[in-house]
N, CA, C and O atoms as a printed pandas DataFrame, in Angstrom:
     atom_number atom_name residue_name chain_id  residue_number  x_coord  y_coord  z_coord
0              1         N          MET        A               1  126.035  118.498  111.586
1              2        CA          MET        A               1  126.786  117.179  112.210
2              3         C          MET        A               1  127.451  116.504  110.889
3              4         O          MET        A               1  127.091  116.641  109.720
4              5         N          ALA        A               2  128.362  115.853  111.332
5              6        CA          ALA        A               2  129.100  114.978  110.050
6              7         C          ALA        A               2  128.491  113.658  110.352
7              8         O          ALA        A               2  128.234  113.357  111.518
8              9         N          THR        A               3  128.264  112.913  109.433
9             10        CA          THR        A               3  127.568  111.670  109.369
10            11         C          THR        A               3  127.780  110.503  108.304
11            12         O          THR        A               3  127.537  110.966  107.190
12            13         N          ALA        A               4  128.073  109.415  108.248
13            14        CA          ALA        A               4  128.148  108.474  106.920
14            15         C          ALA        A               4  127.079  108.319  106.495
15            16         O          ALA        A               4  127.070  107.834  105.364
16            17         N          HIS        A               5  125.843  108.593  107.059
17            18        CA          HIS        A               5  124.728  108.107  106.320
18            19         C          HIS        A               5  123.860  109.142  105.276
19            20         O          HIS        A               5  123.722  110.287  105.706
20            21         N          PRO        A               6  123.441  108.928  104.338
21            22        CA          PRO        A               6  122.898  109.985  103.573
22            23         C          PRO        A               6  121.800  110.558  104.088
23            24         O          PRO        A               6  120.997  110.147  104.925
24            25         N          ARG        A               7  121.883  111.788  103.343
25            26        CA          ARG        A               7  120.685  112.693  103.811
26            27         C          ARG        A               7  120.046  113.293  103.240
27            28         O          ARG        A               7  120.777  113.856  102.424
28            29         N          VAL        A               8  118.718  113.698  103.046
29            30        CA          VAL        A               8  117.672  114.194  102.215
30            31         C          VAL        A               8  117.328  115.743  102.694
31            32         O          VAL        A               8  117.329  116.147  103.856
32            33         N          GLN        A               9  117.091  116.356  101.730
33            34        CA          GLN        A               9  116.304  117.588  101.963
34            35         C          GLN        A               9  114.773  117.695  102.197
35            36         O          GLN        A               9  114.081  117.219  101.298
36            37         N          VAL        A              10  114.165  118.217  103.210
37            38        CA          VAL        A              10  112.772  118.252  102.960
38            39         C          VAL        A              10  112.339  119.670  103.017
39            40         O          VAL        A              10  112.705  120.543  103.804
40            41         N          THR        A              11  111.569  119.732  102.129
41            42        CA          THR        A              11  110.929  121.500  102.200
42            43         C          THR        A              11  109.871  121.528  103.163
43            44         O          THR        A              11  109.071  120.594  103.220
44            45         N          ILE        A              12  109.805  122.389  103.826
45            46        CA          ILE        A              12  108.587  122.604  104.871
46            47         C          ILE        A              12  107.653  123.515  104.386
47            48         O          ILE        A              12  107.665  124.746  104.382
48            49         N          ASP        A              13  106.805  122.671  103.959
49            50        CA          ASP        A              13  105.842  123.778  103.142
50            51         C          ASP        A              13  104.431  124.269  103.799
51            52         O          ASP        A              13  104.453  124.085  105.016
52            53         N          ALA        A              14  103.530  124.691  103.458
53            54        CA          ALA        A              14  102.514  125.062  104.516
54            55         C          ALA        A              14  101.885  123.690  104.979
55            56         O          ALA        A              14  101.683  123.840  106.184
56            57         N          GLU        A              15  101.485  122.454  104.615
57            58        CA          GLU        A              15  101.088  121.462  104.858
58            59         C          GLU        A              15  101.855  120.584  105.723
59            60         O          GLU        A              15  101.242  119.879  106.525
60            61         N          LEU        A              16  103.390  120.533  105.643
61            62        CA          LEU        A              16  104.197  119.921  106.618
62            63         C          LEU        A              16  104.299  120.838  107.787
63            64         O          LEU        A              16  104.261  120.388  108.932
64            65         N          GLY        A              17  104.451  122.357  107.489
65            66        CA          GLY        A              17  104.709  122.963  108.571
66            67         C          GLY        A              17  103.515  123.031  109.522
67            68         O          GLY        A              17  103.715  123.063  110.737
68            69         N          GLU        A              18  102.353  123.053  109.045
69            70        CA          GLU        A              18  101.267  123.002  110.214
70            71         C          GLU        A              18  101.132  121.426  110.915
71            72         O          GLU        A              18  100.832  121.262  112.098
72            73         N          ALA        A              19  101.380  120.439  110.068
73            74        CA          ALA        A              19  101.567  119.372  110.726
74            75         C          ALA        A              19  102.709  119.218  111.895
75            76         O          ALA        A              19  102.521  118.647  112.969
76            77         N          LEU        A              20  103.835  119.791  111.506
77            78        CA          LEU        A              20  104.781  119.858  112.468
78            79         C          LEU        A              20  104.417  120.651  113.692
79            80         O          LEU        A              20  104.707  120.317  114.841
80            81         N          ARG        A              21  103.623  121.947  113.272
81            82        CA          ARG        A              21  103.297  122.740  114.653
82            83         C          ARG        A              21  102.314  121.995  115.357
83            84         O          ARG        A              21  102.109  122.227  116.549
84            85         N          THR        A              22  101.691  121.128  114.740
85            86        CA          THR        A              22  100.621  120.365  115.638
86            87         C          THR        A              22  101.109  119.369  116.693
87            88         O          THR        A              22  100.538  119.150  117.762
88            89         N          ILE        A              23  102.261  118.780  116.252
89            90        CA          ILE        A              23  103.114  117.930  116.990
90            91         C          ILE        A              23  103.752  118.556  117.891
91            92         O          ILE        A              23  103.779  118.185  119.065
92            93         N          ASP        A              24  104.339  119.579  117.444
93            94        CA          ASP        A              24  105.365  120.356  118.496
94            95         C          ASP        A              24  105.794  121.802  117.825
95            96         O          ASP        A              24  106.584  121.926  116.890
96            97         N          PRO        A              25  105.118  122.841  118.490
97            98        CA          PRO        A              25  105.609  123.844  117.708
98            99         C          PRO        A              25  106.924  124.301  117.949
99           100         O          PRO        A              25  107.341  125.158  117.170
100          101         N          ARG        A              26  107.714  123.895  118.911
101          102        CA          ARG        A              26  109.088  124.311  119.410
102          103         C          ARG        A              26  109.657  123.200  119.629
103          104         O          ARG        A              26  109.989  122.860  120.764
104          105         N          PRO        A              27  109.876  122.388  118.447
105          106        CA          PRO        A              27  110.804  121.176  118.714
106          107         C          PRO        A              27  112.319  121.564  118.983
107          108         O          PRO        A              27  112.877  122.459  118.348
108          109         N          ALA        A              28  112.875  120.894  119.875
109          110        CA          ALA        A              28  114.467  121.021  120.000
110          111         C          ALA        A              28  115.314  120.893  118.816
111          112         O          ALA        A              28  116.388  121.467  118.642
112          113         N          SER        A              29  114.652  119.980  117.915
113          114        CA          SER        A              29  115.120  119.657  116.429
114          115         C          SER        A              29  114.482  119.117  115.574
115          116         O          SER        A              29  114.057  117.962  115.596
116          117         N          LYS        A              30  114.335  120.091  114.555
117          118        CA          LYS        A              30  113.286  119.799  113.504
118          119         C          LYS        A              30  113.394  118.511  112.970
119          120         O          LYS        A              30  112.473  117.706  112.836
120          121         N          SER        A              31  114.796  118.332  112.616
121          122        CA          SER        A              31  115.078  117.167  111.923
122          123         C          SER        A              31  114.883  115.995  112.613
123          124         O          SER        A              31  114.588  114.997  111.955
124          125         N          ARG        A              32  115.000  115.908  113.931
125          126        CA          ARG        A              32  114.628  114.878  114.839
126          127         C          ARG        A              32  113.179  114.594  114.759
127          128         O          ARG        A              32  112.778  113.439  114.615
128          129         N          LEU        A              33  112.414  115.560  114.844
129          130        CA          LEU        A              33  110.936  115.406  114.600
130          131         C          LEU        A              33  110.695  114.877  113.605
131          132         O          LEU        A              33  110.144  113.783  113.729
132          133         N          ILE        A              34  110.961  115.342  112.261
133          134        CA          ILE        A              34  110.698  114.736  111.105
134          135         C          ILE        A              34  111.152  113.270  111.128
135          136         O          ILE        A              34  110.415  112.362  110.743
136          137         N          ARG        A              35  112.162  113.113  111.507
137          138        CA          ARG        A              35  112.943  111.601  111.500
138          139         C          ARG        A              35  112.059  110.624  112.286
139          140         O          ARG        A              35  112.024  109.454  111.903
140          141         N          ASP        A              36  111.345  111.003  113.348
141          142        CA          ASP        A              36  110.652  110.376  114.158
142          143         C          ASP        A              36  109.003  110.176  113.924
143          144         O          ASP        A              36  108.194  109.367  114.377
144          145         N          LEU        A              37  108.905  111.240  113.051
145          146        CA          LEU        A              37  107.374  110.921  112.231
146          147         C          LEU        A              37  107.647  110.202  111.201
147          148         O          LEU        A              37  106.782  109.333  111.092
148          149         N          ALA        A              38  108.484  110.131  110.328
149          150        CA          ALA        A              38  109.010  109.150  109.276
150          151         C          ALA        A              38  108.920  107.991  109.963
151          152         O          ALA        A              38  108.019  107.247  109.574
152          153         N          LEU        A              39  109.527  107.640  110.795
153          154        CA          LEU        A              39  109.563  106.121  111.287
154          155         C          LEU        A              39  108.255  105.744  111.814
155          156         O          LEU        A              39  107.788  104.606  111.760
156          157         N          ARG        A              40  107.600  106.937  112.411
157          158        CA          ARG        A              40  106.136  106.188  112.875
158          159         C          ARG        A              40  105.159  105.911  111.641
159          160         O          ARG        A              40  104.298  105.032  111.619
160          161         N          GLY        A              41  105.444  106.811  110.628
161          162        CA          GLY        A              41  104.520  106.585  109.614
162          163         C          GLY        A              41  104.723  105.511  108.561
163          164         O          GLY        A              41  103.960  105.136  107.671
164          165         N          ALA        A              42  105.867  105.135  108.866
165          166        CA          ALA        A              42  106.315  103.679  108.158
166          167         C          ALA        A              42  105.929  102.577  108.653
167          168         O          ALA        A              42  105.486  101.646  107.979
168          169         N          ALA        A              43  106.079  102.577  110.053
169          170        CA          ALA        A              43  105.272  101.516  111.040
170          171         C          ALA        A              43  103.801  101.460  110.898
171          172         O          ALA        A              43  103.216  100.379  110.964
172          173         N          ALA        A              44  103.251  102.442  110.729
173          174        CA          ALA        A              44  101.883  102.711  110.358
174          175         C          ALA        A              44  101.348  102.001  108.812
175          176         O          ALA        A              44  100.365  101.312  108.536
176          177         N          ALA        A              45  102.422  102.494  108.031
177          178        CA          ALA        A              45  101.881  101.986  106.641
178          179         C          ALA        A              45  102.160  100.565  106.560
179          180         O          ALA        A              45  101.578   99.876  105.722
180          181         N          ASN        A              46  102.997  100.077  107.358
181          182        CA          ASN        A              46  103.485   98.513  107.463
182          183         C          ASN        A              46  102.232   97.709  107.863
183          184         O          ASN        A              46  101.773   96.768  107.216
184          185         N          GLU        A              47  101.682   98.264  109.153
185          186        CA          GLU        A              47  100.648   97.390  109.612
186          187         C          GLU        A              47   99.547   97.685  108.863
187          188         O          GLU        A              47   98.703   96.789  108.856
188          189         N          GLU        A              48   99.264   98.777  108.157
189          190        CA          GLU        A              48   98.312   98.963  107.344
190          191         C          GLU        A              48   98.181   97.789  106.151
191          192         O          GLU        A              48   97.175   97.095  106.001
192          193         N          ARG        A              49   99.312   97.709  105.390
193          194        CA          ARG        A              49   99.561   96.828  104.511
194          195         C          ARG        A              49   99.420   95.323  105.209
195          196         O          ARG        A              49   98.570   94.574  104.727
196          197         N          ALA        A              50  100.039   94.963  106.069
197          198        CA          ALA        A              50   99.737   93.649  107.110
198          199         C          ALA        A              50   98.316   93.340  107.333
199          200         O          ALA        A              50   97.962   92.173  107.171
200          201         N          ARG        A              51   97.415   94.269  107.699
201          202        CA          ARG        A              51   96.081   94.225  107.902
202          203         C          ARG        A              51   95.411   93.678  106.410
203          204         O          ARG        A              51   94.658   92.707  106.346
204          205         N          ARG        A              52   95.822   94.466  105.274
205          206        CA          ARG        A              52   95.332   94.430  104.141
206          207         C          ARG        A              52   95.623   92.952  103.349
207          208         O          ARG        A              52   94.902   92.417  102.507
208          209         N          GLU        A              53   96.645   92.570  103.784
209          210        CA          GLU        A              53   97.406   91.134  103.256
210          211         C          GLU        A              53   96.447   90.295  103.840
211          212         O          GLU        A              53   95.740   89.546  103.165
212          213         N          GLN        A              54   96.370   90.405  105.380
213          214        CA          GLN        A              54   95.632   89.426  106.155
214          215         C          GLN        A              54   94.217   89.463  105.488
215          216         O          GLN        A              54   93.758   88.360  105.193
216          217         N          ALA        A              55   93.601   90.351  105.259
217          218        CA          ALA        A              55   92.009   90.442  104.829
218          219         C          ALA        A              55   91.812   89.749  103.449
219          220         O          ALA        A              55   90.830   89.050  103.201
220          221         N          ILE        A              56   92.846   90.003  102.548
221          222        CA          ILE        A              56   92.872   89.222  101.333
222          223         C          ILE        A              56   92.967   88.150  101.807
223          224         O          ILE        A              56   91.941   87.521  101.552
224          225         N          ASP        A              57   93.919   87.366  102.588
225          226        CA          ASP        A              57   94.047   86.080  102.523
226          227         C          ASP        A              57   92.994   85.279  103.082
227          228         O          ASP        A              57   92.778   84.125  102.714
228          229         N          ASN        A              58   92.268   85.940  104.058
229          230        CA          ASN        A              58   91.057   85.733  104.902
230          231         C          ASN        A              58   89.863   85.557  103.723
231          232         O          ASN        A              58   89.313   84.461  103.613
232          233         N          LEU        A              59   89.534   86.537  102.959
233          234        CA          LEU        A              59   88.759   86.335  101.727
234          235         C          LEU        A              59   88.864   85.264  100.787
235          236         O          LEU        A              59   87.929   84.642  100.283
236          237         N          LEU        A              60   90.304   85.077  100.563
237          238        CA          LEU        A              60   90.815   83.910   99.611
238          239         C          LEU        A              60   90.525   82.770  100.325
239          240         O          LEU        A              60   90.130   81.804   99.672
240          241         N          ARG        A              61   90.657   82.639  101.797
241          242        CA          ARG        A              61   90.273   81.053  102.460
242          243         C          ARG        A              61   88.567   80.944  102.200
243          244         O          ARG        A              61   87.949   79.924  101.895
244          245         N          ILE        A              62   88.037   82.259  102.409
245          246        CA          ILE        A              62   86.546   81.854  102.485
246          247         C          ILE        A              62   85.935   81.437  100.962
247          248         O          ILE        A              62   85.008   80.669  100.702
248          249         N          ALA        A              63   86.638   82.080  100.217
249          250        CA          ALA        A              63   86.422   81.596   98.628
250          251         C          ALA        A              63   86.772   80.285   98.634
251          252         O          ALA        A              63   85.883   79.511   98.278
252          253         N          ARG        A              64   87.841   79.810   98.945
253          254        CA          ARG        A              64   88.248   78.406   98.888
254          255         C          ARG        A              64   87.465   77.241   99.581
255          256         O          ARG        A              64   87.411   76.020   99.434
256          257         N          GLY        A              65   86.864   78.198  100.428
257          258        CA          GLY        A              65   85.878   77.203  101.387
258          259         C          GLY        A              65   86.595   76.320  102.675
259          260         O          GLY        A              65   86.157   75.329  103.259
260          261         N          GLU        A              66   87.935   77.114  102.893
261          262        CA          GLU        A              66   88.963   76.568  103.958
262          263         C          GLU        A              66   88.083   77.519  105.237
263          264         O          GLU        A              66   88.231   76.920  106.302
264          265         N          ILE        A              67   87.423   78.512  105.382
265          266        CA          ILE        A              67   86.754   79.187  106.320
266          267         C          ILE        A              67   85.012   79.271  106.137
267          268         O          ILE        A              67   84.450   79.718  105.138
268          269         N          GLU        A              68   84.351   78.741  107.324
269          270        CA          GLU        A              68   83.185   78.708  107.106
270          271         C          GLU        A              68   82.809   80.073  107.262
271          272         O          GLU        A              68   83.340   80.791  108.109
272          273         N          TYR        A              69   81.622   80.596  106.227
273          274        CA          TYR        A              69   81.226   82.002  106.342
274          275         C          TYR        A              69   79.493   82.193  105.942
275          276         O          TYR        A              69   78.874   81.819  104.945
276          277         N          ASP        A              70   79.026   82.949  107.198
277          278        CA          ASP        A              70   77.583   82.695  106.713
278          279         C          ASP        A              70   77.416   83.991  106.075
279          280         O          ASP        A              70   77.760   84.999  106.693
280          281         N          PHE        A              71   76.938   84.074  104.934
281          282        CA          PHE        A              71   76.678   85.171  104.149
282          283         C          PHE        A              71   75.575   86.023  104.831
283          284         O          PHE        A              71   75.613   87.201  105.183
284          285         N          GLU        A              72   74.416   84.949  104.934
285          286        CA          GLU        A              72   73.121   85.682  105.515
286          287         C          GLU        A              72   73.392   86.338  106.850
287          288         O          GLU        A              72   72.984   87.490  106.999
288          289         N          ALA        A              73   73.837   85.924  107.532
289          290        CA          ALA        A              73   74.087   86.216  108.812
290          291         C          ALA        A              73   75.041   87.581  108.861
291          292         O          ALA        A              73   74.848   88.405  109.755
292          293         N          ALA        A              74   75.936   87.754  108.000
293          294        CA          ALA        A              74   76.760   88.884  107.543
294          295         C          ALA        A              74   75.978   89.968  107.362
295          296         O          ALA        A              74   76.126   91.024  107.977
296          297         N          ARG        A              75   74.853   89.682  106.249
297          298        CA          ARG        A              75   73.943   90.766  105.984
298          299         C          ARG        A              75   73.115   91.223  107.059
299          300         O          ARG        A              75   72.856   92.400  107.310
300          301         N          GLY        A              76   72.717   90.208  107.676
301          302        CA          GLY        A              76   71.673   90.704  108.726
302          303         C          GLY        A              76   72.628   91.761  109.692
303          304         O          GLY        A              76   72.132   92.765  110.201
304          305         N          ILE        A              77   73.753   91.467  109.828
305          306        CA          ILE        A              77   74.799   92.314  110.982
306          307         C          ILE        A              77   74.921   93.750  110.181
307          308         O          ILE        A              77   74.863   94.855  110.721
308          309         N          HIS        A              78   75.103   93.493  108.775
309          310        CA          HIS        A              78   75.449   94.830  108.234
310          311         C          HIS        A              78   74.129   95.636  108.186
311          312         O          HIS        A              78   74.180   96.810  108.551
312          313         N          ALA        A              79   72.987   95.132  107.781
313          314        CA          ALA        A              79   71.672   95.773  107.865
314          315         C          ALA        A              79   71.297   96.647  109.532
315          316         O          ALA        A              79   70.635   97.666  109.731
316          317         N          GLU        A              80   71.970   95.819  110.434
317          318        CA          GLU        A              80   71.342   96.414  111.726
318          319         C          GLU        A              80   72.195   97.460  111.949
319          320         O          GLU        A              80   71.727   98.512  112.383
320          321         N          ARG        A              81   73.532   97.339  111.697
321          322        CA          ARG        A              81   74.662   98.497  111.838
322          323         C          ARG        A              81   74.204   99.434  111.028
323          324         O          ARG        A              81   74.345  100.547  111.535
324          325         N          GLU        A              82   73.574   99.459  109.681
325          326        CA          GLU        A              82   73.208  100.555  108.968
326          327         C          GLU        A              82   72.078  101.119  109.637
327          328         O          GLU        A              82   72.072  102.349  109.583
328          329         N          ARG        A              83   70.915  100.492  110.383
329          330        CA          ARG        A              83   69.783  100.836  110.847
330          331         C          ARG        A              83   70.343  101.870  112.013
331          332         O          ARG        A              83   69.994  103.050  112.024
332          333         N          SER        A              84   71.246  101.306  112.994
333          334        CA          SER        A              84   71.748  101.951  113.910
334          335         C          SER        A              84   72.689  103.193  113.779
335          336         O          SER        A              84   72.933  103.980  114.693
336          337         N          VAL        A              85   73.156  103.247  112.566
337          338        CA          VAL        A              85   73.710  104.163  112.046
338          339         C          VAL        A              85   72.874  105.549  111.623
339          340         O          VAL        A              85   73.095  106.730  111.889
340          341         N          GLY        A              86   72.006  105.010  110.984
341          342        CA          GLY        A              86   70.903  105.871  110.335
342          343         C          GLY        A              86   70.152  106.518  111.622
343          344         O          GLY        A              86   69.556  107.539  111.278
344          345         N          GLN        A              87   70.004  106.219  113.030
345          346        CA          GLN        A              87   69.294  106.664  114.029
346          347         C          GLN        A              87   70.002  107.639  114.785
347          348         O          GLN        A              87   69.401  108.443  115.498
348          349         N          GLU        A              88   71.324  107.619  114.669
349          350        CA          GLU        A              88   71.919  108.567  115.297
350          351         C          GLU        A              88   71.789  110.137  115.073
351          352         O          GLU        A              88   72.438  110.916  115.771
């Protein structure tokens, strides 16, 4: 189909082929499936970057004393979590 938008070629290697089959073994359009997955992947990557930036900002605010942080309580919580994970 003619389009004014640029196109890219994607080689469906074994790894991508398996991923596509996992999502939809018989898609009406492989191109559409790949496009949809690319958009979802971009959204997930953006969310991950935003979470990372927020975490860095929180750590900097703790370091500057803008946020109170109880390091002893955090150590206790971490130790308790490690104990409970070890018991599973």
